[in-house]
C-alpha positions in Angstrom: -3.9 -4.3 14.0 -2.5 -7.8 13.7 -1.8 -9.7 16.9 0.5 -12.7 16.4 1.7 -13.1 20.0 0.0 -16.5 20.4 0.4 -17.7 16.8 1.7 -21.1 15.7 3.7 -22.0 12.6 2.5 -25.2 11.1 4.7 -25.3 8.0 7.0 -23.3 5.8 8.3 -24.1 2.3 11.0 -22.3 0.3 11.7 -22.3 -3.4 14.2 -20.4 -5.5 12.6 -18.4 -8.4 15.1 -18.0 -11.2 15.4 -15.1 -13.6 13.0 -16.0 -16.5 14.9 -13.8 -19.1 18.2 -15.4 -18.3 16.9 -18.9 -18.8 17.0 -19.8 -15.1 14.2 -22.1 -13.9 12.7 -22.8 -10.5 14.6 -24.8 -7.9 11.9 -26.5 -5.9 12.3 -27.5 -2.3 11.7 -31.3 -1.8 9.5 -30.6 1.3 8.8 -28.2 4.1 11.6 -26.6 6.1 12.3 -28.1 9.5 12.0 -25.2 12.1 12.9 -26.6 15.5 14.5 -23.5 17.0 11.9 -21.5 18.9 14.0 -18.3 18.6 14.1 -18.8 14.8 10.3 -19.3 14.7 9.9 -16.1 16.8 12.1 -14.2 14.3 10.1 -15.6 11.4 6.8 -14.4 12.9 8.3 -11.0 13.5 9.5 -10.9 9.9 6.1 -12.0 8.6 3.9 -9.6 10.5 5.8 -6.7 12.0 5.7 -4.8 8.6 1.9 -4.5 8.8 1.4 -2.3 11.9 -1.4 -0.3 10.3 -2.5 -2.6 7.5 -4.3 -1.6 4.3 -6.6 -4.5 3.2 -7.0 -5.9 -0.2 -9.1 -8.6 -1.9 -8.5 -11.2 -4.6 -10.1 -10.2 -7.9 -10.4 -11.5 -11.5 -11.3 -9.6 -14.7 -14.6 -11.5 -15.1 -15.6 -10.9 -11.5 -15.3 -14.6 -10.7 -12.7 -14.7 -7.9 -12.7 -18.5 -8.0 -10.7 -18.2 -11.3 -7.9 -16.4 -9.5 -5.1 -18.9 -9.2 -3.6 -17.7 -5.9 -7.1 -17.4 -4.4 -7.5 -21.1 -5.2 -4.1 -22.1 -3.9 -4.7 -20.4 -0.6 -8.2 -21.8 -0.2 -6.8 -25.3 -0.8 -4.3 -24.8 2.0 -6.9 -23.5 4.4 -9.1 -26.5 3.6 -6.3 -29.0 4.0 -3.0 -27.7 5.6 -1.2 -31.0 4.7 -1.2 -29.9 1.1 1.0 -26.8 1.8 4.0 -28.1 -0.1 1.9 -29.2 -3.1 0.2 -25.8 -3.3 3.5 -24.0 -2.7 4.9 -25.6 -5.9 1.9 -24.3 -7.8 2.3 -20.8 -6.3 6.0 -20.8 -7.3 5.2 -21.9 -10.9 2.5 -19.2 -11.2 4.9 -16.5 -9.9 7.6 -17.6 -12.3 5.3 -17.4 -15.3 4.3 -13.8 -14.3 8.0 -12.8 -13.9 9.0 -12.3 -17.5 9.9 -8.6 -17.5 13.7 -8.2 -17.7 13.8 -5.9 -14.7 12.3 -8.6 -12.4 14.9 -10.1 -10.1 15.4 -13.7 -9.1 14.9 -14.5 -5.5 13.7 -16.9 -2.8 10.0 -17.5 -2.3 8.6 -18.6 1.0 5.1 -19.9 1.7 4.0 -20.5 5.3 0.8 -21.6 7.1 0.0 -20.1 10.5 -2.8 -20.3 13.0 -4.1 -18.2 15.9 -3.7 -14.9 14.2 -5.9 -12.2 15.7 -7.1 -9.7 13.1 -9.9 -7.1 13.7 -10.9 -9.1 16.8 -11.2 -12.3 14.8 -9.0 -15.4 15.5 -8.1 -17.0 12.2 -5.4 -18.8 10.1 -3.2 -17.2 7.5 -1.1 -18.1 4.5 2.0 -16.0 4.2 3.8 -15.5 0.9 6.9 -13.4 0.6 9.7 -13.1 -1.9 13.2 -12.0 -0.9 15.1 -10.4 -3.8 17.8 -8.4 -2.1 20.5 -9.7 0.3 22.9 -7.8 2.4 26.5 -8.6 3.2 27.7 -9.0 6.8 30.9 -9.8 8.6 31.2 -13.0 10.5 34.1 -13.8 12.9 35.0 -17.4 12.8 37.1 -19.2 15.5 38.7 -22.3 13.9 41.3 -24.3 15.7 42.1 -21.4 18.0 42.6 -19.0 15.0 40.3 -16.2 14.2 39.1 -15.6 10.6 37.0 -12.8 9.3 34.4 -14.0 6.8 31.9 -12.2 4.6 28.5 -13.8 4.2 25.2 -12.6 2.8 21.6 -13.1 3.9 18.1 -11.7 4.1 17.9 -8.7 6.4 15.3 -9.4 9.1 14.1 -5.8 9.2 13.3 -5.4 5.5 10.7 -7.1 3.4 10.9 -6.9 -0.4 7.5 -8.4 -1.4 5.0 -10.1 0.8 1.4 -10.7 1.4 -0.7 -12.2 4.2 -3.9 -14.0 3.2 -6.3 -14.3 6.2 -8.9 -17.1 6.3 -11.8 -14.7 6.6 -14.3 -13.1 4.1 -13.7 -16.0 1.6 -16.7 -15.2 -0.5 -15.4 -11.6 -0.9 -11.9 -12.7 -1.9 -10.3 -13.1 1.5 -8.8 -10.3 3.6 -5.2 -9.6 2.4 -2.3 -7.4 3.5 0.3 -6.6 0.8 3.7 -5.0 0.7 5.9 -4.3 -2.3 8.9 -2.2 -1.5 10.4 -2.4 -5.0 7.2 -1.2 -6.7 8.7 2.0 -8.1 8.3 1.2 -11.7 5.3 -0.1 -13.7 7.0 -3.4 -14.5 7.4 -4.1 -10.8 3.7 -4.1 -10.3 3.5 -7.6 -11.6 3.5 -8.8 -7.9 0.2 -7.1 -7.1 -1.5 -7.0 -10.5 -0.3 -10.1 -12.4 0.6 -12.5 -9.7 -1.8 -11.9 -6.9 -4.5 -9.9 -8.8 -5.7 -8.0 -5.8 -7.7 -4.8 -5.5 -8.2 -2.4 -2.6 -10.9 -3.5 -0.2 -14.0 -1.3 0.0 -13.3 -0.2 3.5 -13.1 3.1 5.4 -9.4 3.5 4.8 -9.6 3.3 1.0 -12.8 5.3 0.9 -11.1 8.1 2.8 -7.9 7.8 0.7 -9.9 7.9 -2.6 -11.8 11.1 -1.7 -8.6 12.8 -0.6 -6.8 11.8 -3.8 -9.7 12.7 -6.2 -10.1 16.1 -4.4 -6.4 16.9 -4.8 -6.4 15.9 -8.5 -9.6 17.9 -9.2 -8.2 21.0 -7.6 -5.0 20.8 -9.5 -6.2 19.5 -12.9 -9.7 20.9 -13.4 -10.3 24.0 -11.2 -7.6 26.3 -12.8 -8.9 25.7 -16.4 -12.6 25.8 -15.6 -12.8 28.4 -12.8 -9.6 30.5 -13.3 -8.3 29.7 -9.8 -4.8 30.5 -8.7 -2.5 28.7 -6.2 -4.0 30.6 -3.2 -7.5 29.4 -4.3 -6.3 25.9 -4.6 -4.6 26.0 -1.2 -7.7 27.4 0.5 -9.9 24.6 -1.0 -7.5 21.9 0.0 -7.3 23.4 3.5 -11.1 23.1 3.8 -10.9 19.5 2.7 -8.3 18.8 5.4 -10.5 20.5 8.1 -13.4 18.4 7.1 -11.5 15.1 7.4 -9.8 16.2 10.6 -12.9 17.4 12.4 -15.5 14.8 11.4 -15.9 11.2 12.3 -18.3 10.3 9.5 -18.2 11.3 5.9 -21.2 12.6 4.0 -20.6 13.4 0.3 -23.2 16.2 0.0 -22.0 17.9 3.1 -18.4 17.5 2.1 -18.8 18.9 -1.4 -20.8 21.9 -0.1 -18.3 22.8 2.6 -15.2 22.3 0.5 -16.2 23.7 -2.9 -19.0 26.1 -1.8 -20.1 27.1 -5.3 -22.8 24.8 -6.9 -21.0 25.0 -10.3 -17.8 23.8 -8.8 -19.6 21.0 -6.9 -21.2 19.8 -10.2 -17.8 19.9 -11.9 -16.3 17.8 -9.1 -19.0 15.2 -9.4 -18.3 14.9 -13.1 -14.6 14.6 -12.5 -15.2 12.0 -9.8 -17.1 9.9 -12.3 -14.2 10.1 -14.8 -11.7 9.4 -12.1 -13.6 6.3 -10.9 -13.6 4.8 -14.4 -10.0 5.7 -15.1 -8.5 4.6 -11.8 -11.0 1.8 -11.0 -11.6 3.6 -7.7 -14.7 3.1 -5.5 -16.6 6.0 -3.9 -19.4 5.7 -1.3 -21.7 8.6 -0.2 -21.3 7.8 3.5 -18.6 6.0 5.6 -16.5 6.4 8.7 -13.5 8.6 8.2 -10.2 6.7 8.7 -7.8 8.7 10.9 -5.0 6.5 9.7 -5.7 7.4 6.0 -5.9 11.1 6.8 -2.5 10.8 8.6 -1.0 8.8 5.7 -2.2 11.4 3.2 -1.2 14.4 5.2 1.4 15.5 2.7 -1.4 16.0 0.1 -2.8 18.8 2.3 0.4 20.8 2.4 -0.2 23.7 0.2 2.9 25.6 -0.9 3.3 28.5 -3.3 6.8 28.5 -4.8 8.0 31.9 -5.9 10.9 31.6 -8.3 13.8 30.2 -6.2 13.6 32.8 -3.5 10.5 32.1 -1.4 8.0 29.4 -0.4 4.6 30.4 1.1 2.9 27.7 3.1 -0.9 28.2 3.2 -2.9 26.6 6.0 -6.2 28.4 5.9 -7.9 31.7 5.4 -7.5 32.9 1.8 -8.7 36.4 2.8 -5.4 37.0 4.5 -3.4 36.8 1.3 -3.6 39.1 -1.7 -2.0 38.8 -5.1 -1.1 41.7 -7.4 1.3 43.2 -10.0 3.1 46.5 -9.5 3.6 49.3 -12.1 6.8 47.7 -13.2 5.1 44.4 -13.9 6.6 42.6 -10.9 4.2 40.1 -9.2 3.7 40.2 -5.4 1.7 38.8 -2.5 0.5 40.7 0.5 0.1 38.6 3.7 -2.0 39.7 6.7 -1.5 38.2 10.1 -2.3 38.8 13.8 0.6 37.2 15.7 4.2 36.5 14.9 5.9 33.4 16.5 
């Protein structure tokens, strides 16, 4: 949880990032913006931080493992060391982003870089560098009263309740790549991932949230991709296995890989196959797995849709399976029609 109720804004700079493919350049601000309105400052803080109510944390990275070679890591570190260089470093951040924005689908926009203090994150009071890019504006009506006449005017601006792309870099855990929150609401296509992968170069932190999330994802993928071909499982088997996974995460505070694999997959051969798949998944997805960690309730909640097991029968029926596989039977009648038999105790 991020507490910014006592935070102070020490500077904010804005630059306009042009469309690289259309030959537009960067329009640099000559200096920091002057924010003298307390209500505006309050709105800015809300815009910066309110989108990270249950934050996922990331770290700066670099292909060689030397995070000191990550440009944005260095720009942020320089601001933390000397806040008076905010404008100078913001120019470098803008140029770096512009050079990483060469895909034709990347939009032009306004880039803002701010330096704040007195941010409380995980019970630690620290400073933060905020970077966000606004790519989409919304039109709104404005009623003007000029010389006793009313005029209706259309203007456009940044919606205060939406954030296109943004990150908060907290001045903590510097040796590990800082603690970072990131948002990219336009990240629906591969080319849009330039913000996280090319510009920031950040990776998921090795924390309880991401450990929980990784195990849920790898379990789901293994059940769907590997179990049917290797163990001749059907949809009911897959649903029952996923249900056991959900029960484990819901009813335990701490994760133990040996205990989890035994309770979820039961058969030793399936457990061994899961371990092999997990190793392949780790290399392919660059994911991290630990044998023990505290289960993140927030991650389980966020991944809840993964556990919803549905058998779709043509376009007529959906069977939602939440547990006991012994209460469902699958068969084929003498005419070759497939059927399911469901057993239950109570009807609601």
